[in-house]
N, C-alpha and C positions, 0 to 999 in steps of 0.2 A: 722124425722130429720136424727135419727140412719143409715137409708136406703140411702140417699143420699151421708150421710159423705162415706159410705162402697161403693156405685157406683160410686163416684166421685171420687175414687183414680184410679192413672193410670193403667191401661188394666185390671181393675176388670170387665166392661162390655164386651170388646175383649174376654176375655177368656169365660165368658158367650156366650158369642154369638157363636163363635165356640163350644162350647158342645151341641150347640143345635144342630147340625148334628148328635151328640150321642157320646160316649166316645172316649176320648183321652188321649195317657198317655205324659207326662212332655217335651218327647223330641220332640212329635207333635206338642204340645201346643206351645214350644221355636220356633221349624221351619213355624208355621202359625203365630205368634205375632213377624214378624218381628221388631227386634230393643228392645223387652225386655230383660232385663240382668234375667238370671237365679236366680238371689238371692231374683230378686223383682218376678220375678213367681211364685216362691215357698211359699213368704212372702203372695201374693195375693191370692194364692191356701189355704192356712193355711187358712187366713181370710172368703175365700167363704166357706170353710168346717166346722166353728166354728159358721159361720152364719146360715149353714142350708141351705145352697143354691147348695153346692156341696156336693159330697160324693167319697171316693177312691172305686175303684171296681178294680176287674182282668182285665179288660181291660185299667186301667188308673185311668180318673176320669171323673165323669157325673153329672148330674145336678140330684137335688132330684126332689122330684115333686114339690115342691117352686119354685126351678130352670127354672122347664121346663113351668110353670106359668110364672115366668120371662118371660121366654125366646117368649111366647106368647106373652107377652103386648110390646115387642119390636118389633116386625112386623110391626106395622104402623109405629113406628121412623124410623123402614129402608127403608118405601115407603115412607116416606115424605122425606127422605134424597135423594133416588134416583131422585127424583121429584125438590128438591132444585138442586142439582148438575148439572141438567141436563138445569135450567134455567139460572144457573150460565154460563154454557156452552154455552148457547145461548145468553145472555147478552156480555160473551167476544168474540165473534162472530160479534156480531151487537151493537158496541158500541154506544150509544145515541151521 
């Protein structure tokens, strides 16, 4: 349940998702996570870092081995979300 508590916090999964493509600095993360405040971003970065999911690097923040494995685990969820969004769009276009 500790993992669910961590990942259930607002912006945590989004930060992990953005780091799947490679290291990013805090400013780049702020730009990609539209709507997150800098204080919340830094709080999540600290939490994810202390949990061993991300680490600081010369390039900013990056996923650790555990974080990369989590990123791979999120891929099927992303695929499901795309399918779901397409179904929602079809339902909106063709109401019953």
